C-alpha positions as CSV (number, residue, x, y, z in Angstrom):
1,M,123.9,92.3,123.3
2,S,120.4,91.5,122.0
3,P,117.5,91.3,124.5
4,N,117.7,87.5,124.7
5,G,121.3,87.6,125.8
6,S,122.8,86.7,122.5
7,D,125.7,88.6,120.9
8,R,124.1,88.3,117.5
9,S,122.8,91.5,116.1
10,P,119.1,91.5,115.1
11,R,120.1,93.3,111.9
12,R,122.3,90.5,110.6
13,P,119.4,88.1,109.5
14,M,117.8,90.9,107.6
15,R,121.0,91.8,105.9
16,R,121.7,88.1,105.1
17,K,118.2,87.8,103.5
18,L,118.7,90.9,101.5
19,L,122.0,89.6,100.2
20,Q,120.5,86.2,99.3
21,G,117.6,87.9,97.5
22,M,120.0,90.1,95.5
23,T,122.1,87.1,94.6
24,A,119.1,85.1,93.5
25,G,117.9,87.9,91.4
26,L,121.3,88.3,89.7
27,V,121.4,84.5,89.0
28,L,117.9,84.6,87.6
29,A,118.6,87.6,85.4
30,T,121.8,86.1,84.0
31,A,120.4,82.5,83.6
32,T,117.4,83.7,81.5
33,G,119.7,85.7,79.3
34,C,122.2,82.9,78.5
35,S,120.8,82.3,75.0
36,Y,120.3,86.0,74.3
37,N,122.2,87.4,71.4
38,W,123.9,90.6,72.7
39,E,124.1,91.9,69.1
40,D,120.3,92.4,69.4
41,F,120.6,94.4,72.6
42,P,120.8,97.9,70.9
43,R,117.3,97.3,69.4
44,L,115.8,96.9,72.9
45,G,113.4,94.1,71.9
46,M,112.6,95.3,68.4
47,P,113.1,92.8,65.5
48,T,115.6,93.4,62.7
49,P,114.2,96.2,60.5
50,T,113.3,95.0,56.9
51,T,112.2,98.3,55.3
52,E,113.9,101.6,54.5
53,E,111.5,103.4,56.8
54,A,111.9,101.0,59.8
55,P,115.2,102.5,61.2
56,R,113.3,105.8,61.8
57,I,110.9,104.0,64.0
58,L,113.7,102.1,65.7
59,S,115.6,105.3,66.4
60,L,112.4,106.8,68.0
61,W,112.0,103.7,70.1
62,Q,115.7,103.8,71.3
63,G,115.5,107.5,72.0
64,S,112.4,107.1,74.1
65,W,114.1,104.4,76.1
66,A,117.2,106.6,76.6
67,A,115.0,109.4,77.9
68,A,113.2,107.1,80.2
69,L,116.4,105.6,81.5
70,A,117.9,109.0,82.2
71,V,114.8,110.0,84.2
72,G,114.8,106.7,86.0
73,V,118.5,107.1,87.0
74,L,117.8,110.6,88.3
75,V,114.8,109.5,90.3
76,W,116.5,106.3,91.7
77,G,119.5,108.4,92.6
78,L,117.4,111.0,94.5
79,I,115.6,108.2,96.3
80,L,118.8,106.4,97.4
81,W,120.4,109.7,98.4
82,S,117.5,110.6,100.5
83,A,117.3,107.2,102.1
84,M,121.0,107.1,102.9
85,F,121.8,110.6,104.0
86,H,118.5,111.6,105.6
87,R,117.7,108.4,107.5
88,R,116.7,108.6,111.1
89,S,119.6,109.0,113.5
90,R,120.1,106.3,116.2
91,T,121.0,109.0,118.8
92,K,118.8,111.9,117.9
93,V,115.0,111.7,118.0
94,E,114.1,115.3,117.2
95,V,112.2,116.2,114.0
96,P,114.6,117.5,111.3
97,P,114.1,120.9,109.8
98,Q,111.1,121.0,107.4
99,T,111.2,122.7,104.1
100,R,108.0,124.2,102.7
101,Y,107.1,126.3,99.6
102,N,110.5,126.0,98.0
103,M,109.9,127.9,94.8
104,P,113.1,126.7,92.9
105,I,112.3,123.1,93.6
106,E,108.6,123.5,92.7
107,A,109.5,125.2,89.5
108,L,112.1,122.5,88.7
109,Y,109.6,119.6,89.0
110,T,107.1,121.5,87.0
111,V,109.3,122.8,84.1
112,V,111.4,119.6,83.7
113,P,108.5,117.3,82.9
114,L,107.1,119.8,80.5
115,I,110.5,120.0,78.7
116,I,110.7,116.1,78.5
117,V,107.1,115.8,77.1
118,S,107.8,118.6,74.6
119,V,110.9,117.0,73.3
120,L,109.2,113.6,73.0
121,F,106.3,115.2,71.3
122,Y,108.5,117.0,68.8
123,F,110.4,113.9,67.7
124,T,107.2,111.8,67.6
125,A,105.3,114.3,65.5
126,R,108.3,114.8,63.1
127,D,108.7,111.0,62.5
128,E,104.9,110.4,62.3
129,S,104.6,113.1,59.6
130,K,107.4,111.5,57.6
131,L,106.2,107.9,58.0
132,L,102.6,108.8,56.9
133,S,103.6,110.9,53.9
134,L,102.5,109.4,50.6
135,K,104.3,109.7,47.3
136,D,102.5,110.7,44.1
137,K,102.9,107.4,42.4
138,P,103.9,104.4,44.4
139,D,105.4,101.4,42.6
140,V,102.9,98.9,44.1
141,T,99.5,99.5,45.6
142,V,97.8,96.9,47.8
143,N,94.3,97.2,49.2
144,V,94.4,95.3,52.5
145,V,90.9,94.1,53.5
146,G,90.4,93.0,57.1
147,F,87.5,90.9,58.2
148,Q,86.5,88.5,60.9
149,W,88.7,86.4,60.9
150,S,91.4,86.8,58.2
151,W,92.7,89.0,55.4
152,C,92.2,89.6,51.7
153,F,94.8,91.4,49.5
154,N,93.7,93.3,46.4
155,M,96.7,93.7,44.2
156,I,95.9,96.9,42.2
157,A,97.9,96.4,39.1
158,D,97.7,96.0,35.3
159,V,98.1,92.2,35.1
160,E,98.1,90.2,31.9
161,G,94.9,88.2,31.8
162,S,92.9,90.5,34.0
163,T,90.8,93.3,32.5
164,G,89.0,96.2,34.1
165,D,89.8,99.5,35.9
166,A,90.4,99.8,39.6
167,K,89.3,103.5,39.5
168,T,85.7,102.6,38.5
169,S,85.5,99.1,40.1
170,K,82.4,98.8,42.3
171,E,84.3,96.4,44.6
172,L,86.6,99.3,45.4
173,A,83.9,101.9,45.8
174,A,84.6,102.3,49.5
175,I,88.1,103.7,48.8
176,P,88.1,107.5,48.5
177,D,88.9,109.2,45.2
178,R,92.1,110.8,46.6
179,F,93.7,107.3,46.7
180,K,92.3,106.2,43.3
181,E,94.0,109.1,41.6
182,D,97.3,107.2,42.1
183,F,96.0,103.9,40.9
184,P,97.6,102.6,37.6
185,A,95.6,102.8,34.4
186,N,93.8,99.7,33.2
187,A,94.4,98.0,36.6
188,G,92.2,94.9,36.3
189,G,94.0,93.5,39.3
190,V,94.3,90.2,41.1
191,Y,93.5,89.2,44.6
192,D,94.4,86.6,47.3
193,C,92.2,85.8,50.3
194,G,92.8,83.6,53.3
195,T,91.0,81.9,56.2
196,P,92.2,81.2,59.7
197,G,93.1,77.7,58.5
198,T,95.3,78.9,55.5
199,R,99.0,78.2,55.9
200,N,102.1,79.4,54.1
201,P,103.3,76.4,52.0
202,Q,107.0,77.0,52.6
203,T,107.0,77.9,56.3
204,G,103.8,76.3,57.5
205,N,102.9,79.6,59.3
206,P,99.2,80.2,59.6
207,G,97.3,82.8,57.5
208,P,97.4,84.0,53.8
209,T,100.7,85.2,52.2
210,L,101.1,88.7,50.7
211,W,103.9,88.9,48.1
212,L,105.8,92.1,47.8
213,P,108.8,93.2,45.6
214,E,112.1,94.1,47.2
215,G,113.2,97.7,46.7
216,K,109.8,99.0,45.5
217,T,107.6,101.5,47.3
218,V,104.5,99.8,48.4
219,R,101.4,101.7,49.4
220,F,98.9,99.8,51.7
221,V,95.3,101.1,51.4
222,L,93.5,99.7,54.5
223,T,89.8,99.0,54.6
224,S,87.6,96.8,56.8
225,R,84.4,94.9,56.2
226,D,83.2,94.8,59.8
227,V,85.0,96.0,62.9
228,I,88.3,97.8,63.7
229,H,91.4,95.7,63.0
230,S,95.1,96.6,62.8
231,F,97.5,95.7,60.1
232,W,100.9,94.9,61.5
233,V,103.9,93.3,59.8
234,V,106.2,92.8,62.7
235,P,109.7,93.4,61.2
236,F,108.3,96.4,59.3
237,L,108.0,98.1,62.8
238,M,104.9,99.8,61.4
239,K,101.2,99.2,62.0
240,Q,98.0,101.1,61.4
241,D,94.4,100.6,62.2
242,V,91.9,99.2,59.7
243,I,88.7,101.0,60.4
244,P,85.3,100.4,58.9
245,G,84.0,103.5,57.1
246,H,87.4,105.2,57.1
247,T,90.4,104.5,54.8
248,N,93.9,104.6,56.1
249,A,97.1,104.3,54.1
250,F,100.9,104.2,54.5
251,E,103.9,103.3,52.5
252,V,107.0,101.2,53.0
253,T,110.0,100.0,50.8
254,P,111.0,96.5,51.7
255,N,114.8,96.0,51.5
256,R,115.3,92.5,52.6
257,Q,113.9,89.3,51.0
258,G,112.3,86.6,53.2
259,T,109.0,85.6,54.7
260,F,107.8,87.6,57.7
261,L,105.0,87.3,60.2
262,G,102.0,89.7,60.3
263,K,99.1,89.8,62.6
264,C,96.1,91.9,63.7
265,A,97.2,94.2,66.6
266,E,93.7,95.3,67.6
267,L,91.4,93.1,69.8
268,C,88.6,92.5,67.2
269,G,86.6,89.7,68.7
270,V,86.6,86.1,69.8
271,D,89.0,84.8,67.1
272,H,91.3,87.8,67.1
273,S,94.3,85.6,67.8
274,R,93.7,83.7,64.5
275,M,94.0,86.8,62.3
276,L,97.5,86.0,61.2
277,F,99.2,86.4,57.8
278,N,102.6,86.3,56.1
279,V,104.5,88.8,54.0
280,K,106.9,87.3,51.4
281,V,109.4,89.8,50.0
282,V,110.9,88.6,46.7
283,S,112.6,90.0,43.7
284,P,110.6,92.3,41.3
285,E,110.7,89.5,38.7
286,R,109.3,86.9,41.0
287,Y,106.6,89.3,42.1
288,E,105.4,90.0,38.6
289,Q,105.3,86.2,37.9
290,H,103.3,85.8,41.1
291,L,100.7,88.2,39.8
292,K,100.4,86.3,36.6
293,D,100.1,83.0,38.5
294,L,97.1,84.5,40.4
295,A,95.5,85.5,37.2
296,K,96.0,82.0,35.8
297,K,94.3,80.6,38.8
298,G,91.3,82.8,38.0
299,Q,91.8,85.2,40.9
300,T,91.2,88.2,38.7
301,G,89.5,91.4,39.6
302,Y,88.9,92.5,43.2
303,V,87.1,91.4,46.3
304,P,84.8,93.9,48.1
305,A,87.0,96.4,49.9
306,G,84.7,97.0,52.9
307,I,82.3,99.5,54.4
308,A,81.9,102.6,52.3
309,Q,82.5,106.0,53.8
310,T,79.7,108.5,54.1
311,S,79.6,111.2,51.3
312,H,80.8,114.1,53.5
313,E,83.7,112.1,54.9
314,K,84.7,110.1,51.8
315,N,86.5,112.9,50.1
316,R,87.0,115.3,53.0
317,E,90.8,115.3,52.6
318,T,91.6,116.7,49.2
319,T,95.3,116.3,49.4
320,N,97.6,113.4,50.3
321,L,98.7,113.3,53.9
């Protein structure tokens, strides 16, 4: 009997509350997932990949989650095992045997984390090296210019109606020579710029729209006019910093047509949230026609790429990454 003379056990209310809490949590978890498409579950929150390189990033993401889940299950299992089988006895009050300086256990919790970190480092370094490798001659080259608070896109190409040479253009002087070596000859180029108020005419999404051809290797050469930004096309699963005074570059091959969202992924100031853009992947024929349309609008040549690198840094890397 309890101290107040009741036959009710004092443990029952606690167990009842615990059961109610677990039930409520289960209902909440299942209710919020009613509209969830279970076909998307293997991607673990990632969008559907739309480039040939994106599955590599998705695989790395899934592997990291699998490793984290395995470690979590082990830790949770040890915690529950300790709590259930080494809880205080109701009949015995003596202190249980204490274990100190157990060398096998200490070696285990030192070596195992090192192995886990080493494996994650290996796969990350392997995939990063592959993702940042550049081909000798990409099919399309785009100079992405970030500025507060929007984006400009210099399409480095030989376009009918546009004369000049990207390799000697003063507007592109901030780009190192190692990237200019792969620029096409007689690339007069065209450009497209946006403002935070610009919208895609088809979708109504804010920001300028960058057109890209499906199935072609696209090299993004990233430059900034002011502060650090980050160029992120969400379904490409790839982003890279846009740094003033330092040029970054990476390549993708879009393999799915459509209009996709892009944004700045680096906190760059008060209107950072307005630095949005769109990427429209079309057929190569429509892409070429789009370049001609920009030339007809008078958007020929290039806009200033950004802050130039210092002489000792500009051509420090003599080979492609």
